C-alpha positions as CSV (number, residue, x, y, z in Angstrom):
1,M,-20.5,1.2,-7.5
2,Q,-18.9,4.4,-8.8
3,K,-15.3,4.2,-10.1
4,R,-12.4,6.5,-9.7
5,K,-9.2,6.9,-11.8
6,L,-6.2,7.5,-9.6
7,G,-3.8,10.2,-10.6
8,K,-3.2,10.6,-14.3
9,S,-2.9,6.8,-14.7
10,N,-5.2,4.3,-16.1
11,L,-5.6,2.7,-12.6
12,E,-9.4,2.5,-12.0
13,V,-10.8,1.5,-8.6
14,S,-14.1,1.5,-6.8
15,A,-15.0,4.8,-5.1
16,I,-15.2,2.9,-1.8
17,G,-12.2,0.8,-0.9
18,L,-11.5,-1.6,1.9
19,G,-8.7,-1.2,4.4
20,C,-7.6,-4.6,5.4
21,M,-5.3,-3.8,8.4
22,G,-7.7,-4.7,11.1
23,M,-8.3,-8.1,9.6
24,S,-5.0,-9.5,10.8
25,W,-3.2,-6.9,12.9
26,S,-3.6,-3.9,15.2
27,Y,-6.9,-4.4,16.9
28,S,-7.5,-7.0,19.5
29,P,-8.7,-9.7,19.2
30,I,-7.6,-10.6,15.7
31,P,-10.7,-11.7,13.8
32,D,-11.3,-15.2,12.6
33,R,-9.4,-15.8,9.3
34,K,-12.3,-17.6,7.6
35,E,-14.7,-14.8,8.5
36,M,-12.3,-12.3,7.0
37,I,-12.0,-14.2,3.8
38,S,-15.8,-14.3,3.6
39,L,-15.9,-10.6,4.3
40,L,-13.4,-9.9,1.4
41,H,-15.4,-12.1,-0.9
42,A,-18.6,-10.2,0.1
43,A,-16.9,-6.9,-0.7
44,V,-16.0,-8.1,-4.2
45,E,-19.6,-9.3,-4.7
46,R,-20.7,-5.7,-3.8
47,S,-18.3,-4.2,-6.5
48,V,-15.5,-3.1,-4.2
49,T,-12.2,-3.4,-6.2
50,F,-9.7,-1.6,-4.0
51,F,-8.2,-3.6,-1.0
52,D,-5.4,-1.9,1.0
53,A,-2.8,-4.1,2.7
54,A,0.8,-3.8,4.0
55,E,3.7,-6.0,4.8
56,V,4.0,-4.6,8.3
57,Y,0.5,-5.6,9.2
58,G,1.2,-8.8,11.1
59,P,3.9,-8.6,9.9
60,Y,3.2,-10.4,6.7
61,T,0.0,-12.1,7.8
62,N,-2.2,-9.4,6.2
63,E,-0.7,-9.8,2.8
64,E,-1.1,-13.6,3.1
65,L,-4.7,-13.2,4.1
66,V,-5.5,-10.7,1.3
67,G,-3.5,-12.8,-1.3
68,E,-5.4,-16.0,-0.4
69,A,-8.8,-14.4,-0.3
70,L,-8.5,-12.4,-3.5
71,A,-6.7,-15.0,-5.6
72,P,-10.0,-16.0,-7.3
73,F,-10.5,-12.4,-8.4
74,R,-7.2,-11.6,-10.2
75,G,-7.8,-9.0,-12.9
76,Q,-11.0,-7.8,-11.2
77,V,-9.4,-6.2,-8.1
78,V,-6.6,-3.8,-7.2
79,I,-4.4,-4.6,-4.2
80,P,-2.1,-1.9,-3.0
81,T,0.5,-2.7,-0.4
82,K,3.1,-0.8,1.5
83,F,6.8,-1.0,2.3
84,G,9.2,0.8,4.5
85,W,9.2,-0.8,7.9
86,K,11.5,-3.4,9.6
87,P,12.0,-4.7,13.1
88,A,14.1,-2.5,15.4
89,F,15.6,-5.7,16.9
90,E,15.5,-9.4,16.2
91,G,12.1,-10.9,16.9
92,E,10.3,-7.7,17.4
93,A,6.6,-8.5,17.0
94,R,5.4,-5.0,15.9
95,W,8.0,-3.5,13.6
96,S,9.0,0.0,14.7
97,R,11.9,1.0,12.5
98,L,11.7,2.8,9.1
99,D,13.8,1.4,6.3
100,S,13.3,2.7,2.7
101,R,16.8,2.0,1.4
102,P,16.5,0.9,-2.2
103,D,17.8,-2.6,-1.5
104,H,15.3,-3.1,1.3
105,I,12.4,-1.9,-0.9
106,K,13.4,-4.4,-3.6
107,K,13.6,-7.2,-1.0
108,A,10.3,-6.2,0.5
109,A,8.6,-6.2,-3.0
110,E,9.8,-9.8,-3.6
111,G,8.1,-10.9,-0.4
112,S,4.9,-9.0,-1.0
113,L,4.6,-10.5,-4.5
114,K,4.7,-14.0,-3.0
115,R,2.4,-13.3,-0.2
116,L,-0.2,-11.5,-2.4
117,R,0.1,-14.3,-5.0
118,V,0.5,-11.7,-7.8
119,D,3.0,-11.2,-10.7
120,A,3.0,-7.4,-10.1
121,I,2.0,-5.2,-7.2
122,D,-0.8,-2.9,-8.5
123,L,0.1,0.1,-6.3
124,Y,3.2,0.2,-4.1
125,Y,3.2,2.8,-1.4
126,Q,6.0,4.0,0.8
127,H,4.3,3.6,4.2
128,R,6.0,6.4,6.0
129,V,8.7,8.8,4.7
130,D,12.1,7.7,5.9
131,P,14.2,10.7,6.9
132,E,17.4,8.7,6.4
133,V,16.7,8.1,2.7
134,P,16.2,10.8,0.1
135,I,12.8,10.4,-1.5
136,E,14.4,10.6,-4.9
137,D,16.2,7.3,-4.1
138,V,12.9,5.7,-2.9
139,A,11.2,6.8,-6.1
140,G,14.1,5.5,-8.2
141,A,13.9,2.1,-6.5
142,V,10.2,1.8,-7.2
143,K,10.9,3.0,-10.8
144,D,13.3,0.1,-11.2
145,L,10.6,-2.3,-10.0
146,I,8.2,-0.9,-12.5
147,Q,10.7,-1.3,-15.3
148,Q,11.1,-4.9,-14.2
149,G,7.4,-5.5,-14.3
150,K,7.1,-6.1,-10.6
151,V,5.1,-3.0,-9.7
152,K,2.5,-1.1,-11.7
153,H,2.1,2.2,-9.8
154,F,3.8,4.3,-7.1
155,G,2.1,5.8,-4.0
156,L,3.1,7.7,-0.9
157,S,1.5,7.4,2.6
158,E,1.5,10.3,5.0
159,A,3.9,12.4,2.9
160,A,4.2,16.2,2.9
161,A,3.5,18.2,-0.2
162,K,7.1,19.0,-0.8
163,T,8.0,15.3,-0.6
164,I,5.3,14.4,-3.0
165,R,6.6,16.9,-5.5
166,R,10.2,15.7,-5.2
167,A,9.1,12.0,-5.6
168,H,6.9,12.9,-8.6
169,A,9.8,14.5,-10.4
170,V,11.5,11.1,-10.5
171,L,8.4,8.8,-10.9
172,P,4.7,9.8,-11.3
173,V,2.9,9.4,-7.9
174,T,-0.4,7.7,-8.7
175,A,-1.9,8.0,-5.2
176,V,-1.4,9.6,-1.9
177,Q,-2.8,8.1,1.3
178,S,-3.2,10.5,4.2
179,E,-5.1,10.6,7.5
180,Y,-8.1,12.8,6.7
181,S,-11.4,13.0,8.7
182,L,-13.8,15.4,10.4
183,W,-11.3,15.5,13.3
184,Y,-8.1,15.9,11.2
185,R,-8.2,18.3,8.3
186,E,-4.5,19.1,7.9
187,P,-4.2,17.6,4.4
188,E,-6.5,20.4,3.1
189,K,-3.8,23.0,3.7
190,E,-1.0,21.6,1.4
191,V,-1.4,17.9,0.5
192,L,-4.8,17.9,-1.3
193,P,-3.9,20.9,-3.5
194,T,-0.5,19.3,-4.5
195,H,0.0,18.8,-8.2
């Protein structure tokens, strides 16, 4: 398996990663947990080292699944996860409200650490840009978590080029996650050339 270094960091991952969302959330029916654990183990056996999760998937159940399945492979795999969502109302099953206030980010990180069964989150993405919170505040909150040893690297998901640059001025952005396919080429215009 080929490897890639993300950003200008020392974070090295397999060229092919595994998005874990559908293992516990989104698509119906939800797959069997034991089968998904076997699939995650098979991916590691095939040299995949990058496994993408998020607290909103479930919510929480995706991180629990990935944390349990990959616990035997600590130090061999990279597990990014994402923050920035919350329920719009008490008991909402599929969270629909953005929340990237620094206090919420820090609380979300504590939960993700426990569910993923790790001492530090390898790569912590803002899942969606929150228009209510300046990106500099978001980057500052993640920077605090890095200084505390709870997060190793910072990423952004579905962010515009200008937002990426503003965040990077506060804290180096290691990775950017964007929808990009044969049907959707928008990132080619501004996001991919961003530096």
